[in-house]
Each structure stands twice: as C-alpha cells, then as structure tokens.
N, C-alpha and C positions, 0 to 999 in steps of 0.2 A: 478708917474702915475700907475693908476691901472690897474695890468698886466690882469686884465678880459677888458681892453679897448683896445689890442691887436687886429688888425684885423686876420681874419683867415689864411692868406697867409702874412709871415712876410719881405717877400721879394717883389719889384714890377719887373718882371723879364723883362717887357718890357723895362723898361729903366734902367737895369742894361745892358741888351743887346746892348741896344743904347750906353750905356759910354764905350761901347767895340768898338765900329764904327762897331756894327753887327757881330763881330767876335765868333761865336757860340764855336770855338776851345778855344779860351784867355777866356770866359768867363767861361769855364770848367775847367781850368787851375785856374783860379780865386778861385772858389767852392773850388778845392782841397788844394790849398796855406791857405784858409780862415779855413777849417777843420783843420787844423792842426795846426796855428797858434793862433788862437782864444783861444783854452783852455790856452794857454799859458799865454797870457794876461791876461785871468781872474785871472789865477793862480799867477800871478804878482800883480795884485791887492791886492790879498790875502795876499800876502808875505808882500806887503807893508805897510796895514793895521794890520799886526802883529807887524812887527819890528817899527810902525808907521814913516815911510817913506813916506810923502807927496809926494814926489819926483818921487817915484816908481810908486803910485796910478793916479797921474795926467798924466805923460807918458804915462804909459799902457791905461789909459783911453782914451787918445788923439789919441794913436794910434789905438782902438781900435772903436772908435766912426770914423776912414776914412775909415777903412775897411768895417764898417756896411753900410755905405755913396755909398759903390762901388756899393752893392747889393740893394741902394732906401730902406735898412730896418732902416726907421727914427725914428721909437719907440725905437727900439735898441740904434740907434743914439743918441736919446734924454737923455736916460738913462746914455748912457755912458758921454756923455756932463755934466750932472749932477756932476757924480762922479767926472768929470776933474774938474770942478768949487769949488765942495766942497776941493778939493786935495789942488787947488789953492790958496783956503782960509785958509789950513791947520785947516779944519773941518772934520777932520777924525772920529769923534763921528758919524756924520750925514750918512756918506758914505754907513753903513751897509744894511739900508734900500732901497737904490736904487738899493746897488749890488746884492742884493736878486732880486728884480723885475727884472732884467738884466739879471740875472741867468735863469731866467724862460724864459726867451724870447730867450736867446741862444739857450737854450733846444730846444724848439720848431723851432727855424731857423734851426738847426744843423737836426733836422729829416726833412724838408723842404730842405736843401742841398743834403743832402743823398738821398734822394727819386728824387733828380733833378738827382743825380750821375747815379742812374738804371735806368732811362728813356732809 
C-alpha cells in the first residue's frame, strides 16, 4: 500500500465511538492505551525481525491489527495484516517494506490521537 493513498484522517471517529457503545470516556481510555501500547508492538515487530522470530512478528502484528480496527483505522489494519501474513508464511525478508508503510501510518495516527486527547 502506498502511504500517499492514506486518507487525511487515519481514524473513523464515528465508527470508533459506535464501537464503544457511544461511550466517549471509554473511547478516550482506549486512545490512551493505544498510544502507550502501539509503540511497544512496533518495537516487538522490529525485535522479531532482528532475531528472525516470525512468531513474535506475527503475534505483534496481529495484536496491532486488532487495536487499529477498534479505531476503524483500516489502512493501518491492512498493513498490519500484511505483516502478520508474511510472518505466518515465514517470509520475514518482505516484512520491511510493509513495516515502513505501517510506521508512516502510525506516525500520522499518533498525531491524530494526540490532537483528539487535547480537545
């Protein structure tokens, strides 16, 4: 996926709010948890690549994919899914390109989440 095709907003806030039963406080909690945990998941993917641990890459990408889906951040979830599938196939050499796109997406998403927290 070309990162230039990512929409201006990484998150569908309406669907994210609906997924919490229209509980804005819960959504705010989820934003905080995501902002804390997602960098660790990206780091685990890197660690898995460095150590050739396909299971760690697959598990971390799978967890991140689920978290991204909470926010209906489908572009990022698709990238995480690509990484998950490549790791499942033990094709770690091809993960780097998808990971670079995922990291670009995550940078934009983190800015959007931070802006949400500051509102």
